[in-house]
C-alpha positions as CSV (number, residue, x, y, z in Angstrom):
1,X,0.0,0.0,0.1
2,X,1.6,3.4,-1.1
3,X,0.2,5.2,2.1
4,X,-1.3,4.4,5.4
5,X,-3.9,6.9,6.7
6,X,-3.6,6.6,10.4
7,X,-7.1,7.2,12.3
8,X,-6.3,5.3,15.6
9,X,-3.3,6.0,16.9
10,X,-2.2,3.4,19.7
11,X,-2.4,4.5,23.3
12,X,0.8,3.3,25.1
13,X,0.7,3.1,28.8
14,X,3.2,4.9,30.5
15,X,4.0,5.6,34.3
16,X,3.5,8.9,36.0
17,X,0.5,9.6,34.1
18,X,2.1,10.6,30.8
19,X,-0.1,9.7,27.6
20,X,1.6,8.6,24.3
21,X,-0.7,8.4,21.3
22,X,1.9,6.6,18.7
23,X,0.7,7.3,15.1
24,X,3.7,5.4,13.6
25,X,6.5,3.2,15.0
26,X,7.2,-0.3,16.2
27,X,4.1,-1.0,18.5
28,X,1.4,0.7,16.3
29,X,2.5,-0.1,12.7
30,X,5.7,-2.2,12.8
31,X,7.7,0.6,11.5
32,X,11.4,0.4,12.4
33,X,12.7,3.3,10.6
34,X,10.8,6.2,12.2
35,X,8.5,6.9,14.9
36,X,5.9,9.8,15.6
37,X,4.1,10.2,18.7
38,X,1.9,12.8,20.4
39,X,2.5,13.2,24.2
40,X,1.1,14.9,27.0
41,X,3.2,15.0,30.3
42,X,1.5,16.0,33.5
43,X,2.7,18.4,36.0
44,X,5.6,16.4,38.1
45,X,6.2,13.7,35.3
46,X,9.8,12.9,34.8
47,X,11.8,9.9,33.6
48,X,15.3,8.5,34.3
49,X,18.3,9.6,32.1
50,X,18.8,7.8,29.2
51,X,21.3,7.7,26.2
52,X,19.1,6.5,23.2
53,X,20.5,4.9,20.1
54,X,18.4,6.9,18.1
55,X,18.0,10.6,17.2
56,X,14.9,12.2,18.7
57,X,13.0,15.6,17.8
58,X,10.8,17.5,20.1
59,X,8.2,19.9,18.8
60,X,6.6,21.6,21.9
61,X,2.8,22.4,21.0
62,X,1.8,23.7,24.6
63,X,3.3,24.0,27.9
64,X,6.9,23.7,28.7
65,X,9.5,20.7,29.1
66,X,12.7,20.7,31.0
67,X,15.6,18.7,29.5
68,X,18.7,18.0,31.1
69,X,21.4,17.4,28.3
70,X,25.3,17.6,28.0
71,X,25.6,19.5,31.4
72,X,22.9,21.8,30.7
73,X,19.3,22.3,31.8
74,X,17.3,23.7,28.7
75,X,13.4,24.8,29.0
76,X,11.6,24.4,25.9
77,X,8.3,25.9,25.3
78,X,5.2,26.1,22.8
79,X,6.4,26.6,19.4
80,X,10.2,25.5,19.8
81,X,11.8,22.3,19.0
82,X,14.8,20.4,20.0
83,X,17.0,17.9,18.5
84,X,18.9,15.4,20.4
85,X,21.4,13.2,18.7
86,X,21.6,9.5,19.2
87,X,24.4,8.7,21.9
88,X,23.6,11.8,23.9
89,X,22.7,11.4,27.6
90,X,19.5,13.3,28.4
91,X,16.5,13.4,30.9
92,X,13.2,14.8,30.2
93,X,10.8,16.0,32.7
94,X,8.0,18.6,33.5
95,X,8.4,20.4,36.8
96,X,6.0,22.9,35.7
97,X,2.2,23.7,36.6
98,X,0.6,22.8,33.2
99,X,0.7,19.9,30.7
100,X,3.6,19.8,28.4
101,X,2.2,18.8,24.9
102,X,4.5,17.8,22.3
103,X,5.1,15.6,19.3
104,X,8.0,13.3,19.2
105,X,9.8,12.0,16.1
106,X,12.7,9.3,16.4
107,X,15.1,8.2,13.7
108,X,15.1,5.1,13.8
109,X,12.0,4.3,15.7
110,X,11.8,4.4,19.4
111,X,12.4,1.1,20.8
112,X,12.4,0.2,24.7
113,X,15.6,-2.0,24.2
114,X,17.5,1.1,22.3
115,X,16.3,4.0,24.7
116,X,18.8,2.7,27.3
117,X,17.2,4.3,30.2
118,X,19.1,4.2,33.3
119,X,17.9,2.9,36.9
120,X,16.4,5.6,39.1
């Protein structure tokens, strides 16, 4: 099929109240080359440091997200984007008072085995 019209993205459960609606990726359509997902991270959400074996682009829709990368603390806001290259140690969180809504694009696709999350 030369196209795939995604009408029902896959809901992926995540600890801490974050919601993931994956449109394209490994669990949703078996795509290993690229993943695209819409995420909403509630206030107080965070995850451990990770050193993914994929590039990840974040495109903020609303709210803010805190990103700890390369010894820096960045704050990305609605309308901004960020590219984290594979092999970079990074931690994402939302310590702010409103939801952080964003799109994540991973190349190759996000995979739980290649995200390489550290123990908390």
